[in-house]
mmCIF file of the N, C-alpha and C atoms, coordinates in Angstrom:
data_MODEL
# 
_entry.id   MODEL 
# 
loop_
_atom_site.group_PDB 
_atom_site.id 
_atom_site.type_symbol 
_atom_site.label_atom_id 
_atom_site.label_alt_id 
_atom_site.label_comp_id 
_atom_site.label_asym_id 
_atom_site.label_entity_id 
_atom_site.label_seq_id 
_atom_site.pdbx_PDB_ins_code 
_atom_site.Cartn_x 
_atom_site.Cartn_y 
_atom_site.Cartn_z 
_atom_site.occupancy 
_atom_site.B_iso_or_equiv 
_atom_site.pdbx_formal_charge 
_atom_site.auth_seq_id 
_atom_site.auth_comp_id 
_atom_site.auth_asym_id 
_atom_site.auth_atom_id 
_atom_site.pdbx_PDB_model_num 
ATOM 1   N N  . MET A 1 1  ? -14.003 -4.891  -13.903 1.00 0.00 ? 1  MET A N  1 
ATOM 2   C CA . MET A 1 1  ? -13.104 -3.805  -14.204 1.00 0.00 ? 1  MET A CA 1 
ATOM 3   C C  . MET A 1 1  ? -11.782 -4.322  -14.757 1.00 0.00 ? 1  MET A C  1 
ATOM 4   N N  . ILE A 1 2  ? -11.235 -5.290  -14.072 1.00 0.00 ? 2  ILE A N  1 
ATOM 5   C CA . ILE A 1 2  ? -9.933  -5.812  -14.474 1.00 0.00 ? 2  ILE A CA 1 
ATOM 6   C C  . ILE A 1 2  ? -10.014 -6.448  -15.857 1.00 0.00 ? 2  ILE A C  1 
ATOM 7   N N  . LYS A 1 3  ? -11.131 -7.106  -16.154 1.00 0.00 ? 3  LYS A N  1 
ATOM 8   C CA . LYS A 1 3  ? -11.316 -7.714  -17.474 1.00 0.00 ? 3  LYS A CA 1 
ATOM 9   C C  . LYS A 1 3  ? -11.259 -6.674  -18.581 1.00 0.00 ? 3  LYS A C  1 
ATOM 10  N N  . HIS A 1 4  ? -11.638 -5.436  -18.253 1.00 0.00 ? 4  HIS A N  1 
ATOM 11  C CA . HIS A 1 4  ? -11.655 -4.356  -19.235 1.00 0.00 ? 4  HIS A CA 1 
ATOM 12  C C  . HIS A 1 4  ? -10.420 -3.466  -19.115 1.00 0.00 ? 4  HIS A C  1 
ATOM 13  N N  . ASN A 1 5  ? -9.371  -3.999  -18.472 1.00 0.00 ? 5  ASN A N  1 
ATOM 14  C CA . ASN A 1 5  ? -8.105  -3.283  -18.284 1.00 0.00 ? 5  ASN A CA 1 
ATOM 15  C C  . ASN A 1 5  ? -8.272  -1.955  -17.546 1.00 0.00 ? 5  ASN A C  1 
ATOM 16  N N  . ILE A 1 6  ? -9.215  -1.923  -16.632 1.00 0.00 ? 6  ILE A N  1 
ATOM 17  C CA . ILE A 1 6  ? -9.400  -0.750  -15.779 1.00 0.00 ? 6  ILE A CA 1 
ATOM 18  C C  . ILE A 1 6  ? -8.914  -1.131  -14.388 1.00 0.00 ? 6  ILE A C  1 
ATOM 19  N N  . GLU A 1 7  ? -7.862  -0.469  -13.952 1.00 0.00 ? 7  GLU A N  1 
ATOM 20  C CA . GLU A 1 7  ? -7.270  -0.786  -12.654 1.00 0.00 ? 7  GLU A CA 1 
ATOM 21  C C  . GLU A 1 7  ? -8.075  -0.104  -11.542 1.00 0.00 ? 7  GLU A C  1 
ATOM 22  N N  . PRO A 1 8  ? -8.505  -0.868  -10.536 1.00 0.00 ? 8  PRO A N  1 
ATOM 23  C CA . PRO A 1 8  ? -9.240  -0.268  -9.417  1.00 0.00 ? 8  PRO A CA 1 
ATOM 24  C C  . PRO A 1 8  ? -8.376  0.767   -8.692  1.00 0.00 ? 8  PRO A C  1 
ATOM 25  N N  . ASN A 1 9  ? -9.017  1.768   -8.113  1.00 0.00 ? 9  ASN A N  1 
ATOM 26  C CA . ASN A 1 9  ? -8.293  2.760   -7.323  1.00 0.00 ? 9  ASN A CA 1 
ATOM 27  C C  . ASN A 1 9  ? -8.634  2.568   -5.843  1.00 0.00 ? 9  ASN A C  1 
ATOM 28  N N  . VAL A 1 10 ? -8.119  3.442   -5.010  1.00 0.00 ? 10 VAL A N  1 
ATOM 29  C CA . VAL A 1 10 ? -8.304  3.290   -3.570  1.00 0.00 ? 10 VAL A CA 1 
ATOM 30  C C  . VAL A 1 10 ? -9.783  3.339   -3.184  1.00 0.00 ? 10 VAL A C  1 
ATOM 31  N N  . VAL A 1 11 ? -10.571 4.131   -3.883  1.00 0.00 ? 11 VAL A N  1 
ATOM 32  C CA . VAL A 1 11 ? -12.003 4.220   -3.577  1.00 0.00 ? 11 VAL A CA 1 
ATOM 33  C C  . VAL A 1 11 ? -12.701 2.903   -3.906  1.00 0.00 ? 11 VAL A C  1 
ATOM 34  N N  . THR A 1 12 ? -12.359 2.321   -5.041  1.00 0.00 ? 12 THR A N  1 
ATOM 35  C CA . THR A 1 12 ? -12.953 1.047   -5.456  1.00 0.00 ? 12 THR A CA 1 
ATOM 36  C C  . THR A 1 12 ? -12.587 -0.064  -4.477  1.00 0.00 ? 12 THR A C  1 
ATOM 37  N N  . TYR A 1 13 ? -11.294 -0.157  -4.156  1.00 0.00 ? 13 TYR A N  1 
ATOM 38  C CA . TYR A 1 13 ? -10.856 -1.176  -3.199  1.00 0.00 ? 13 TYR A CA 1 
ATOM 39  C C  . TYR A 1 13 ? -11.542 -0.969  -1.843  1.00 0.00 ? 13 TYR A C  1 
ATOM 40  N N  . SER A 1 14 ? -11.614 0.264   -1.389  1.00 0.00 ? 14 SER A N  1 
ATOM 41  C CA . SER A 1 14 ? -12.220 0.545   -0.083  1.00 0.00 ? 14 SER A CA 1 
ATOM 42  C C  . SER A 1 14 ? -13.696 0.166   -0.056  1.00 0.00 ? 14 SER A C  1 
ATOM 43  N N  . ALA A 1 15 ? -14.392 0.417   -1.149  1.00 0.00 ? 15 ALA A N  1 
ATOM 44  C CA . ALA A 1 15 ? -15.810 0.041   -1.221  1.00 0.00 ? 15 ALA A CA 1 
ATOM 45  C C  . ALA A 1 15 ? -15.969 -1.470  -1.124  1.00 0.00 ? 15 ALA A C  1 
ATOM 46  N N  . LEU A 1 16 ? -15.105 -2.200  -1.807  1.00 0.00 ? 16 LEU A N  1 
ATOM 47  C CA . LEU A 1 16 ? -15.158 -3.661  -1.757  1.00 0.00 ? 16 LEU A CA 1 
ATOM 48  C C  . LEU A 1 16 ? -14.814 -4.173  -0.358  1.00 0.00 ? 16 LEU A C  1 
ATOM 49  N N  . ILE A 1 17 ? -13.800 -3.587  0.238   1.00 0.00 ? 17 ILE A N  1 
ATOM 50  C CA . ILE A 1 17 ? -13.427 -3.956  1.604   1.00 0.00 ? 17 ILE A CA 1 
ATOM 51  C C  . ILE A 1 17 ? -14.597 -3.697  2.553   1.00 0.00 ? 17 ILE A C  1 
ATOM 52  N N  . ASN A 1 18 ? -15.233 -2.550  2.397   1.00 0.00 ? 18 ASN A N  1 
ATOM 53  C CA . ASN A 1 18 ? -16.362 -2.198  3.253   1.00 0.00 ? 18 ASN A CA 1 
ATOM 54  C C  . ASN A 1 18 ? -17.502 -3.205  3.118   1.00 0.00 ? 18 ASN A C  1 
ATOM 55  N N  . CYS A 1 19 ? -17.782 -3.642  1.899   1.00 0.00 ? 19 CYS A N  1 
ATOM 56  C CA . CYS A 1 19 ? -18.838 -4.650  1.687   1.00 0.00 ? 19 CYS A CA 1 
ATOM 57  C C  . CYS A 1 19 ? -18.530 -5.930  2.454   1.00 0.00 ? 19 CYS A C  1 
ATOM 58  N N  . HIS A 1 20 ? -17.283 -6.368  2.389   1.00 0.00 ? 20 HIS A N  1 
ATOM 59  C CA . HIS A 1 20 ? -16.895 -7.582  3.120   1.00 0.00 ? 20 HIS A CA 1 
ATOM 60  C C  . HIS A 1 20 ? -17.002 -7.367  4.633   1.00 0.00 ? 20 HIS A C  1 
ATOM 61  N N  . CYS A 1 21 ? -16.582 -6.200  5.096   1.00 0.00 ? 21 CYS A N  1 
ATOM 62  C CA . CYS A 1 21 ? -16.668 -5.910  6.533   1.00 0.00 ? 21 CYS A CA 1 
ATOM 63  C C  . CYS A 1 21 ? -18.115 -5.899  7.011   1.00 0.00 ? 21 CYS A C  1 
ATOM 64  N N  . LEU A 1 22 ? -18.990 -5.301  6.229   1.00 0.00 ? 22 LEU A N  1 
ATOM 65  C CA . LEU A 1 22 ? -20.402 -5.239  6.614   1.00 0.00 ? 22 LEU A CA 1 
ATOM 66  C C  . LEU A 1 22 ? -21.036 -6.621  6.698   1.00 0.00 ? 22 LEU A C  1 
ATOM 67  N N  . GLN A 1 23 ? -20.477 -7.578  5.953   1.00 0.00 ? 23 GLN A N  1 
ATOM 68  C CA . GLN A 1 23 ? -20.978 -8.950  5.991   1.00 0.00 ? 23 GLN A CA 1 
ATOM 69  C C  . GLN A 1 23 ? -20.186 -9.810  6.976   1.00 0.00 ? 23 GLN A C  1 
ATOM 70  N N  . ASN A 1 24 ? -19.312 -9.157  7.754   1.00 0.00 ? 24 ASN A N  1 
ATOM 71  C CA . ASN A 1 24 ? -18.473 -9.836  8.740   1.00 0.00 ? 24 ASN A CA 1 
ATOM 72  C C  . ASN A 1 24 ? -17.549 -10.876 8.101   1.00 0.00 ? 24 ASN A C  1 
ATOM 73  N N  . LYS A 1 25 ? -17.106 -10.611 6.894   1.00 0.00 ? 25 LYS A N  1 
ATOM 74  C CA . LYS A 1 25 ? -16.181 -11.498 6.177   1.00 0.00 ? 25 LYS A CA 1 
ATOM 75  C C  . LYS A 1 25 ? -14.788 -10.873 6.211   1.00 0.00 ? 25 LYS A C  1 
ATOM 76  N N  . MET A 1 26 ? -14.204 -10.878 7.395   1.00 0.00 ? 26 MET A N  1 
ATOM 77  C CA . MET A 1 26 ? -12.944 -10.178 7.596   1.00 0.00 ? 26 MET A CA 1 
ATOM 78  C C  . MET A 1 26 ? -11.779 -10.838 6.876   1.00 0.00 ? 26 MET A C  1 
ATOM 79  N N  . ASP A 1 27 ? -11.819 -12.145 6.684   1.00 0.00 ? 27 ASP A N  1 
ATOM 80  C CA . ASP A 1 27 ? -10.752 -12.793 5.921   1.00 0.00 ? 27 ASP A CA 1 
ATOM 81  C C  . ASP A 1 27 ? -10.732 -12.273 4.489   1.00 0.00 ? 27 ASP A C  1 
ATOM 82  N N  . LYS A 1 28 ? -11.910 -12.119 3.895   1.00 0.00 ? 28 LYS A N  1 
ATOM 83  C CA . LYS A 1 28 ? -11.996 -11.595 2.528   1.00 0.00 ? 28 LYS A CA 1 
ATOM 84  C C  . LYS A 1 28 ? -11.603 -10.121 2.495   1.00 0.00 ? 28 LYS A C  1 
ATOM 85  N N  . ALA A 1 29 ? -12.028 -9.366  3.486   1.00 0.00 ? 29 ALA A N  1 
ATOM 86  C CA . ALA A 1 29 ? -11.666 -7.946  3.552   1.00 0.00 ? 29 ALA A CA 1 
ATOM 87  C C  . ALA A 1 29 ? -10.152 -7.791  3.634   1.00 0.00 ? 29 ALA A C  1 
ATOM 88  N N  . ARG A 1 30 ? -9.518  -8.615  4.462   1.00 0.00 ? 30 ARG A N  1 
ATOM 89  C CA . ARG A 1 30 ? -8.063  -8.546  4.609   1.00 0.00 ? 30 ARG A CA 1 
ATOM 90  C C  . ARG A 1 30 ? -7.364  -8.907  3.302   1.00 0.00 ? 30 ARG A C  1 
ATOM 91  N N  . LYS A 1 31 ? -7.886  -9.904  2.586   1.00 0.00 ? 31 LYS A N  1 
ATOM 92  C CA . LYS A 1 31 ? -7.289  -10.288 1.304   1.00 0.00 ? 31 LYS A CA 1 
ATOM 93  C C  . LYS A 1 31 ? -7.356  -9.148  0.295   1.00 0.00 ? 31 LYS A C  1 
ATOM 94  N N  . VAL A 1 32 ? -8.486  -8.461  0.247   1.00 0.00 ? 32 VAL A N  1 
ATOM 95  C CA . VAL A 1 32 ? -8.619  -7.323  -0.672  1.00 0.00 ? 32 VAL A CA 1 
ATOM 96  C C  . VAL A 1 32 ? -7.674  -6.200  -0.244  1.00 0.00 ? 32 VAL A C  1 
ATOM 97  N N  . PHE A 1 33 ? -7.576  -5.944  1.050   1.00 0.00 ? 33 PHE A N  1 
ATOM 98  C CA . PHE A 1 33 ? -6.682  -4.909  1.573   1.00 0.00 ? 33 PHE A CA 1 
ATOM 99  C C  . PHE A 1 33 ? -5.237  -5.217  1.190   1.00 0.00 ? 33 PHE A C  1 
ATOM 100 N N  . GLN A 1 34 ? -4.834  -6.466  1.361   1.00 0.00 ? 34 GLN A N  1 
ATOM 101 C CA . GLN A 1 34 ? -3.472  -6.869  1.010   1.00 0.00 ? 34 GLN A CA 1 
ATOM 102 C C  . GLN A 1 34 ? -3.245  -6.822  -0.498  1.00 0.00 ? 34 GLN A C  1 
ATOM 103 N N  . LEU A 1 35 ? -4.254  -7.193  -1.277  1.00 0.00 ? 35 LEU A N  1 
ATOM 104 C CA . LEU A 1 35 ? -4.153  -7.126  -2.733  1.00 0.00 ? 35 LEU A CA 1 
ATOM 105 C C  . LEU A 1 35 ? -3.978  -5.682  -3.190  1.00 0.00 ? 35 LEU A C  1 
ATOM 106 N N  . MET A 1 36 ? -4.715  -4.782  -2.572  1.00 0.00 ? 36 MET A N  1 
ATOM 107 C CA . MET A 1 36 ? -4.608  -3.364  -2.906  1.00 0.00 ? 36 MET A CA 1 
ATOM 108 C C  . MET A 1 36 ? -3.163  -2.895  -2.742  1.00 0.00 ? 36 MET A C  1 
ATOM 109 N N  . ILE A 1 37 ? -2.554  -3.248  -1.642  1.00 0.00 ? 37 ILE A N  1 
ATOM 110 C CA . ILE A 1 37 ? -1.171  -2.860  -1.370  1.00 0.00 ? 37 ILE A CA 1 
ATOM 111 C C  . ILE A 1 37 ? -0.231  -3.524  -2.371  1.00 0.00 ? 37 ILE A C  1 
ATOM 112 N N  . LYS A 1 38 ? -0.438  -4.809  -2.618  1.00 0.00 ? 38 LYS A N  1 
ATOM 113 C CA . LYS A 1 38 ? 0.405   -5.554  -3.556  1.00 0.00 ? 38 LYS A CA 1 
ATOM 114 C C  . LYS A 1 38 ? 0.357   -4.946  -4.957  1.00 0.00 ? 38 LYS A C  1 
ATOM 115 N N  . LYS A 1 39 ? -0.808  -4.450  -5.348  1.00 0.00 ? 39 LYS A N  1 
ATOM 116 C CA . LYS A 1 39 ? -0.982  -3.859  -6.679  1.00 0.00 ? 39 LYS A CA 1 
ATOM 117 C C  . LYS A 1 39 ? -0.457  -2.423  -6.748  1.00 0.00 ? 39 LYS A C  1 
ATOM 118 N N  . GLY A 1 40 ? 0.083   -1.926  -5.643  1.00 0.00 ? 40 GLY A N  1 
ATOM 119 C CA . GLY A 1 40 ? 0.669   -0.590  -5.643  1.00 0.00 ? 40 GLY A CA 1 
ATOM 120 C C  . GLY A 1 40 ? -0.308  0.529   -5.368  1.00 0.00 ? 40 GLY A C  1 
ATOM 121 N N  . CYS A 1 41 ? -1.470  0.184   -4.860  1.00 0.00 ? 41 CYS A N  1 
ATOM 122 C CA . CYS A 1 41 ? -2.486  1.182   -4.524  1.00 0.00 ? 41 CYS A CA 1 
ATOM 123 C C  . CYS A 1 41 ? -2.429  1.397   -3.013  1.00 0.00 ? 41 CYS A C  1 
ATOM 124 N N  . ALA A 1 42 ? -1.868  2.522   -2.611  1.00 0.00 ? 42 ALA A N  1 
ATOM 125 C CA . ALA A 1 42 ? -1.677  2.786   -1.183  1.00 0.00 ? 42 ALA A CA 1 
ATOM 126 C C  . ALA A 1 42 ? -3.011  3.058   -0.493  1.00 0.00 ? 42 ALA A C  1 
ATOM 127 N N  . PRO A 1 43 ? -3.273  2.360   0.608   1.00 0.00 ? 43 PRO A N  1 
ATOM 128 C CA . PRO A 1 43 ? -4.502  2.624   1.359   1.00 0.00 ? 43 PRO A CA 1 
ATOM 129 C C  . PRO A 1 43 ? -4.462  4.032   1.949   1.00 0.00 ? 43 PRO A C  1 
ATOM 130 N N  . ASP A 1 44 ? -5.612  4.669   1.991   1.00 0.00 ? 44 ASP A N  1 
ATOM 131 C CA . ASP A 1 44 ? -5.696  5.984   2.623   1.00 0.00 ? 44 ASP A CA 1 
ATOM 132 C C  . ASP A 1 44 ? -6.298  5.820   4.020   1.00 0.00 ? 44 ASP A C  1 
ATOM 133 N N  . ILE A 1 45 ? -6.491  6.930   4.701   1.00 0.00 ? 45 ILE A N  1 
ATOM 134 C CA . ILE A 1 45 ? -6.999  6.874   6.070   1.00 0.00 ? 45 ILE A CA 1 
ATOM 135 C C  . ILE A 1 45 ? -8.384  6.240   6.128   1.00 0.00 ? 45 ILE A C  1 
ATOM 136 N N  . PHE A 1 46 ? -9.175  6.416   5.074   1.00 0.00 ? 46 PHE A N  1 
ATOM 137 C CA . PHE A 1 46 ? -10.513 5.817   5.041   1.00 0.00 ? 46 PHE A CA 1 
ATOM 138 C C  . PHE A 1 46 ? -10.430 4.296   4.915   1.00 0.00 ? 46 PHE A C  1 
ATOM 139 N N  . SER A 1 47 ? -9.481  3.805   4.122   1.00 0.00 ? 47 SER A N  1 
ATOM 140 C CA . SER A 1 47 ? -9.284  2.357   3.976   1.00 0.00 ? 47 SER A CA 1 
ATOM 141 C C  . SER A 1 47 ? -8.913  1.740   5.319   1.00 0.00 ? 47 SER A C  1 
ATOM 142 N N  . TYR A 1 48 ? -7.970  2.393   6.007   1.00 0.00 ? 48 TYR A N  1 
ATOM 143 C CA . TYR A 1 48 ? -7.568  1.901   7.320   1.00 0.00 ? 48 TYR A CA 1 
ATOM 144 C C  . TYR A 1 48 ? -8.741  1.949   8.301   1.00 0.00 ? 48 TYR A C  1 
ATOM 145 N N  . ASN A 1 49 ? -9.507  3.012   8.264   1.00 0.00 ? 49 ASN A N  1 
ATOM 146 C CA . ASN A 1 49 ? -10.654 3.142   9.163   1.00 0.00 ? 49 ASN A CA 1 
ATOM 147 C C  . ASN A 1 49 ? -11.674 2.034   8.927   1.00 0.00 ? 49 ASN A C  1 
ATOM 148 N N  . ILE A 1 50 ? -11.936 1.724   7.669   1.00 0.00 ? 50 ILE A N  1 
ATOM 149 C CA . ILE A 1 50 ? -12.877 0.648   7.335   1.00 0.00 ? 50 ILE A CA 1 
ATOM 150 C C  . ILE A 1 50 ? -12.387 -0.675  7.913   1.00 0.00 ? 50 ILE A C  1 
ATOM 151 N N  . MET A 1 51 ? -11.099 -0.969  7.717   1.00 0.00 ? 51 MET A N  1 
ATOM 152 C CA . MET A 1 51 ? -10.549 -2.231  8.216   1.00 0.00 ? 51 MET A CA 1 
ATOM 153 C C  . MET A 1 51 ? -10.567 -2.282  9.743   1.00 0.00 ? 51 MET A C  1 
ATOM 154 N N  . ILE A 1 52 ? -10.126 -1.219  10.386  1.00 0.00 ? 52 ILE A N  1 
ATOM 155 C CA . ILE A 1 52 ? -10.090 -1.198  11.852  1.00 0.00 ? 52 ILE A CA 1 
ATOM 156 C C  . ILE A 1 52 ? -11.494 -1.342  12.422  1.00 0.00 ? 52 ILE A C  1 
ATOM 157 N N  . ASN A 1 53 ? -12.443 -0.633  11.854  1.00 0.00 ? 53 ASN A N  1 
ATOM 158 C CA . ASN A 1 53 ? -13.832 -0.729  12.300  1.00 0.00 ? 53 ASN A CA 1 
ATOM 159 C C  . ASN A 1 53 ? -14.378 -2.145  12.081  1.00 0.00 ? 53 ASN A C  1 
ATOM 160 N N  . GLY A 1 54 ? -14.065 -2.734  10.936  1.00 0.00 ? 54 GLY A N  1 
ATOM 161 C CA . GLY A 1 54 ? -14.503 -4.101  10.646  1.00 0.00 ? 54 GLY A CA 1 
ATOM 162 C C  . GLY A 1 54 ? -13.923 -5.100  11.631  1.00 0.00 ? 54 GLY A C  1 
ATOM 163 N N  . TYR A 1 55 ? -12.622 -4.954  11.902  1.00 0.00 ? 55 TYR A N  1 
ATOM 164 C CA . TYR A 1 55 ? -11.981 -5.836  12.882  1.00 0.00 ? 55 TYR A CA 1 
ATOM 165 C C  . TYR A 1 55 ? -12.644 -5.684  14.255  1.00 0.00 ? 55 TYR A C  1 
ATOM 166 N N  . TYR A 1 56 ? -12.890 -4.446  14.645  1.00 0.00 ? 56 TYR A N  1 
ATOM 167 C CA . TYR A 1 56 ? -13.499 -4.198  15.953  1.00 0.00 ? 56 TYR A CA 1 
ATOM 168 C C  . TYR A 1 56 ? -14.881 -4.841  16.051  1.00 0.00 ? 56 TYR A C  1 
ATOM 169 N N  . LYS A 1 57 ? -15.704 -4.638  15.034  1.00 0.00 ? 57 LYS A N  1 
ATOM 170 C CA . LYS A 1 57 ? -17.059 -5.195  15.057  1.00 0.00 ? 57 LYS A CA 1 
ATOM 171 C C  . LYS A 1 57 ? -17.052 -6.720  15.031  1.00 0.00 ? 57 LYS A C  1 
ATOM 172 N N  . ALA A 1 58 ? -16.028 -7.304  14.397  1.00 0.00 ? 58 ALA A N  1 
ATOM 173 C CA . ALA A 1 58 ? -15.902 -8.763  14.355  1.00 0.00 ? 58 ALA A CA 1 
ATOM 174 C C  . ALA A 1 58 ? -15.188 -9.291  15.603  1.00 0.00 ? 58 ALA A C  1 
ATOM 175 N N  . GLN A 1 59 ? -14.832 -8.375  16.500  1.00 0.00 ? 59 GLN A N  1 
ATOM 176 C CA . GLN A 1 59 ? -14.125 -8.690  17.740  1.00 0.00 ? 59 GLN A CA 1 
ATOM 177 C C  . GLN A 1 59 ? -12.730 -9.252  17.492  1.00 0.00 ? 59 GLN A C  1 
ATOM 178 N N  . TRP A 1 60 ? -12.107 -8.793  16.427  1.00 0.00 ? 60 TRP A N  1 
ATOM 179 C CA . TRP A 1 60 ? -10.711 -9.122  16.136  1.00 0.00 ? 60 TRP A CA 1 
ATOM 180 C C  . TRP A 1 60 ? -9.862  -7.960  16.660  1.00 0.00 ? 60 TRP A C  1 
ATOM 181 N N  . ILE A 1 61 ? -9.835  -7.813  17.960  1.00 0.00 ? 61 ILE A N  1 
ATOM 182 C CA . ILE A 1 61 ? -9.239  -6.644  18.600  1.00 0.00 ? 61 ILE A CA 1 
ATOM 183 C C  . ILE A 1 61 ? -7.735  -6.563  18.345  1.00 0.00 ? 61 ILE A C  1 
ATOM 184 N N  . ASP A 1 62 ? -7.033  -7.685  18.406  1.00 0.00 ? 62 ASP A N  1 
ATOM 185 C CA . ASP A 1 62 ? -5.585  -7.670  18.170  1.00 0.00 ? 62 ASP A CA 1 
ATOM 186 C C  . ASP A 1 62 ? -5.261  -7.157  16.771  1.00 0.00 ? 62 ASP A C  1 
ATOM 187 N N  . GLU A 1 63 ? -6.022  -7.601  15.776  1.00 0.00 ? 63 GLU A N  1 
ATOM 188 C CA . GLU A 1 63 ? -5.800  -7.157  14.402  1.00 0.00 ? 63 GLU A CA 1 
ATOM 189 C C  . GLU A 1 63 ? -6.109  -5.671  14.257  1.00 0.00 ? 63 GLU A C  1 
ATOM 190 N N  . ALA A 1 64 ? -7.177  -5.223  14.920  1.00 0.00 ? 64 ALA A N  1 
ATOM 191 C CA . ALA A 1 64 ? -7.535  -3.798  14.881  1.00 0.00 ? 64 ALA A CA 1 
ATOM 192 C C  . ALA A 1 64 ? -6.416  -2.950  15.477  1.00 0.00 ? 64 ALA A C  1 
ATOM 193 N N  . MET A 1 65 ? -5.893  -3.379  16.619  1.00 0.00 ? 65 MET A N  1 
ATOM 194 C CA . MET A 1 65 ? -4.823  -2.629  17.272  1.00 0.00 ? 65 MET A CA 1 
ATOM 195 C C  . MET A 1 65 ? -3.545  -2.644  16.438  1.00 0.00 ? 65 MET A C  1 
ATOM 196 N N  . GLU A 1 66 ? -3.245  -3.777  15.829  1.00 0.00 ? 66 GLU A N  1 
ATOM 197 C CA . GLU A 1 66 ? -2.050  -3.879  14.985  1.00 0.00 ? 66 GLU A CA 1 
ATOM 198 C C  . GLU A 1 66 ? -2.124  -2.891  13.819  1.00 0.00 ? 66 GLU A C  1 
ATOM 199 N N  . LEU A 1 67 ? -3.269  -2.837  13.172  1.00 0.00 ? 67 LEU A N  1 
ATOM 200 C CA . LEU A 1 67 ? -3.449  -1.924  12.046  1.00 0.00 ? 67 LEU A CA 1 
ATOM 201 C C  . LEU A 1 67 ? -3.422  -0.470  12.524  1.00 0.00 ? 67 LEU A C  1 
ATOM 202 N N  . PHE A 1 68 ? -4.011  -0.213  13.683  1.00 0.00 ? 68 PHE A N  1 
ATOM 203 C CA . PHE A 1 68 ? -3.988  1.135   14.248  1.00 0.00 ? 68 PHE A CA 1 
ATOM 204 C C  . PHE A 1 68 ? -2.553  1.589   14.491  1.00 0.00 ? 68 PHE A C  1 
ATOM 205 N N  . HIS A 1 69 ? -1.738  0.715   15.063  1.00 0.00 ? 69 HIS A N  1 
ATOM 206 C CA . HIS A 1 69 ? -0.342  1.065   15.346  1.00 0.00 ? 69 HIS A CA 1 
ATOM 207 C C  . HIS A 1 69 ? 0.460   1.229   14.055  1.00 0.00 ? 69 HIS A C  1 
ATOM 208 N N  . GLU A 1 70 ? 0.056   0.533   13.017  1.00 0.00 ? 70 GLU A N  1 
ATOM 209 C CA . GLU A 1 70 ? 0.736   0.654   11.719  1.00 0.00 ? 70 GLU A CA 1 
ATOM 210 C C  . GLU A 1 70 ? 0.611   2.072   11.162  1.00 0.00 ? 70 GLU A C  1 
ATOM 211 N N  . ILE A 1 71 ? -0.520  2.721   11.401  1.00 0.00 ? 71 ILE A N  1 
ATOM 212 C CA . ILE A 1 71 ? -0.721  4.063   10.852  1.00 0.00 ? 71 ILE A CA 1 
ATOM 213 C C  . ILE A 1 71 ? -0.378  5.170   11.845  1.00 0.00 ? 71 ILE A C  1 
ATOM 214 N N  . SER A 1 72 ? -0.075  4.797   13.082  1.00 0.00 ? 72 SER A N  1 
ATOM 215 C CA . SER A 1 72 ? 0.239   5.809   14.109  1.00 0.00 ? 72 SER A CA 1 
ATOM 216 C C  . SER A 1 72 ? 1.651   6.325   13.958  1.00 0.00 ? 72 SER A C  1 
# 
């Protein structure tokens, strides 16, 4: 997409984050989440839910709670 000058949106980023979470690659998921924010694409409630759920399943409870408190 980027090669064709098409900027990803929140749905695209969330789908990519979800793929990483499903593969238990939370470091990669976090990098995409941070990149989304850096690029000016605000995460929505679904993006946060994907990350929190991924952290929980990977047993990264502190990170899940931190992100939960960020949106509370």
